[in-house]
C-alpha positions as CSV (number, residue, x, y, z in Angstrom):
1,M,-0.7,-43.1,44.0
2,A,2.9,-42.7,42.9
3,S,4.0,-39.5,41.3
4,N,4.9,-39.8,37.6
5,N,7.6,-37.4,36.4
6,N,7.7,-38.7,32.8
7,S,6.3,-36.0,30.5
8,S,5.0,-38.6,28.0
9,G,2.5,-39.9,30.6
10,S,4.1,-43.4,30.5
11,S,5.2,-45.1,33.6
12,N,7.9,-47.0,31.8
13,K,11.3,-46.1,33.0
14,V,14.7,-47.4,32.3
15,N,16.7,-47.4,35.5
16,V,20.1,-47.5,33.7
17,P,19.9,-44.9,30.9
18,E,22.8,-46.5,29.1
19,A,20.6,-49.6,28.6
20,K,17.6,-47.8,27.0
21,K,18.5,-48.7,23.4
22,A,19.3,-52.3,24.4
23,M,15.9,-52.6,26.2
24,E,14.1,-51.2,23.2
25,N,15.8,-53.7,20.9
26,F,15.1,-56.5,23.4
27,K,11.4,-55.6,23.4
28,Y,11.2,-56.0,19.6
29,E,13.2,-59.2,19.6
30,V,10.8,-60.7,22.2
31,A,7.7,-59.5,20.3
32,D,9.1,-61.1,17.1
33,E,9.9,-64.3,19.0
34,I,6.4,-64.7,20.3
35,G,4.7,-63.5,17.1
36,A,3.3,-60.2,18.5
37,P,2.9,-57.6,15.7
38,L,4.8,-54.9,17.6
39,K,6.2,-52.2,15.4
40,K,8.1,-48.9,15.9
41,G,5.7,-46.1,16.5
42,Y,2.0,-46.4,17.2
43,N,0.8,-49.8,18.6
44,G,-2.7,-48.9,19.7
45,D,-4.0,-51.8,17.6
46,L,-2.4,-54.4,19.9
47,T,-4.6,-56.0,22.5
48,S,-3.8,-55.7,26.2
49,A,-3.1,-59.4,26.2
50,Q,-0.5,-59.1,23.4
51,N,1.2,-56.2,25.2
52,G,1.1,-58.0,28.5
53,Y,2.6,-61.1,27.0
54,V,5.5,-59.2,25.5
55,G,6.3,-57.6,28.8
56,G,5.8,-60.8,30.8
57,Y,8.0,-62.7,28.4
58,M,10.7,-60.0,28.6
59,V,10.7,-60.4,32.4
60,K,10.9,-64.2,32.2
61,K,13.9,-64.0,29.8
62,M,15.7,-61.4,32.1
63,I,15.1,-63.6,35.1
64,E,16.5,-66.7,33.3
65,A,19.6,-64.7,32.2
66,Q,20.2,-63.5,35.7
67,E,19.8,-67.0,37.2
68,K,22.3,-68.3,34.7
69,K,24.7,-65.5,35.6
70,M,24.3,-66.2,39.3
71,A,24.7,-70.0,38.8
72,G,27.9,-69.4,36.8
73,E,29.3,-67.0,39.5
74,S,28.6,-69.4,42.3
75,G,29.9,-72.5,40.4
76,E,26.6,-74.3,41.1
77,E,24.4,-75.9,38.4
């Protein structure tokens, strides 16, 4: 099992500290987009499925953005 040095007990970690606020905003933007009732503060009333969907959709959107960036850099469509 991996060691967790986060004092809050959460395994969530932003690898680029300068992106922390942007990632937080992105999370709420995605939740709003998919209709998940995510709010600032306590969200223990959300189901695992709702939380998982928010995280999964965030990953999907980040991959799409990177693919577009890579396609633009290589000149391919």
